[in-house]
C-alpha positions as CSV (number, residue, x, y, z in Angstrom):
1,M,45.4,-16.8,-6.4
2,K,46.2,-19.4,-3.7
3,P,43.1,-21.1,-2.2
4,G,42.4,-20.4,1.4
5,I,44.6,-17.5,2.2
6,H,42.5,-14.6,0.8
7,P,39.5,-13.1,2.7
8,P,36.1,-13.5,1.1
9,Y,35.3,-10.7,-1.4
10,G,31.6,-9.9,-1.8
11,P,29.0,-7.3,-1.9
12,V,28.9,-4.9,1.2
13,V,26.7,-1.8,2.0
14,F,28.8,1.2,3.2
15,R,26.7,3.8,5.2
16,D,28.1,7.2,5.8
17,S,27.1,8.3,9.3
18,A,27.8,12.0,8.6
19,S,25.5,12.4,5.6
20,G,23.4,9.2,5.8
21,T,24.3,8.2,2.2
22,V,24.5,4.4,1.6
23,F,26.0,2.8,-1.4
24,L,26.4,-0.9,-2.5
25,T,30.0,-2.1,-3.5
26,R,32.2,-5.1,-3.2
27,S,34.8,-5.5,-0.5
28,T,36.6,-7.9,1.8
29,M,35.2,-6.1,4.9
30,T,32.5,-7.9,6.9
31,S,30.1,-6.9,9.7
32,D,27.6,-8.6,11.9
33,T,24.8,-6.1,11.1
34,T,22.8,-6.4,7.8
35,I,20.7,-4.2,5.9
36,A,18.0,-4.9,3.4
37,W,18.9,-3.5,0.1
38,E,16.6,-2.2,-2.8
39,D,17.0,-5.3,-4.8
40,G,15.4,-7.3,-1.8
41,N,18.7,-9.0,-0.8
42,T,20.4,-8.5,2.6
43,Y,23.9,-7.4,2.8
44,P,26.3,-6.9,5.6
45,V,26.6,-3.0,6.4
46,V,29.7,-1.1,7.5
47,D,29.4,2.2,9.1
48,V,32.0,4.8,8.0
49,E,32.4,8.2,9.4
50,I,33.4,10.0,6.1
51,S,32.9,9.2,2.4
52,S,33.0,11.1,-0.8
53,A,29.4,12.2,0.0
54,S,30.4,14.2,3.2
55,H,34.1,14.9,2.7
56,P,34.7,18.7,1.7
57,F,37.2,17.8,-0.9
58,Y,34.7,15.9,-3.0
59,T,31.6,17.9,-2.2
60,G,33.0,21.3,-3.0
61,T,32.1,22.9,0.3
62,A,35.6,23.4,1.3
63,R,36.5,26.5,3.4
64,V,37.9,29.4,1.2
65,M,41.0,31.3,2.6
66,D,40.8,35.0,2.9
67,T,43.4,35.9,0.2
68,A,42.8,39.6,0.3
69,G,43.9,39.6,3.9
70,R,47.1,37.8,3.1
71,V,48.0,40.4,0.4
72,E,47.3,43.3,2.7
73,R,49.5,41.7,5.3
74,F,52.2,41.1,2.9
75,E,52.1,44.7,1.6
76,R,52.2,46.0,5.3
77,R,55.1,43.8,6.2
78,Y,57.3,44.5,3.0
79,G,55.7,47.5,1.7
80,T,54.6,48.3,-1.8
81,R,57.4,49.1,-4.2
């Protein structure tokens, strides 16, 4: 890598504002606010609106479509043969 052109890559805490879940990872994102982590160190914290802990695709709480209504509507429109 060329020196001086890349942003610093280090540990950052991401906090999900929807579920309150926090996780420590490495990123190039920075923040002025910090948080004390379980290991006793302080890390910059980045607040995110959605993460894998609160997104319906990952949590399995996605809305289920009413497929019975769709079948009945299809049969009404095109008839049963």
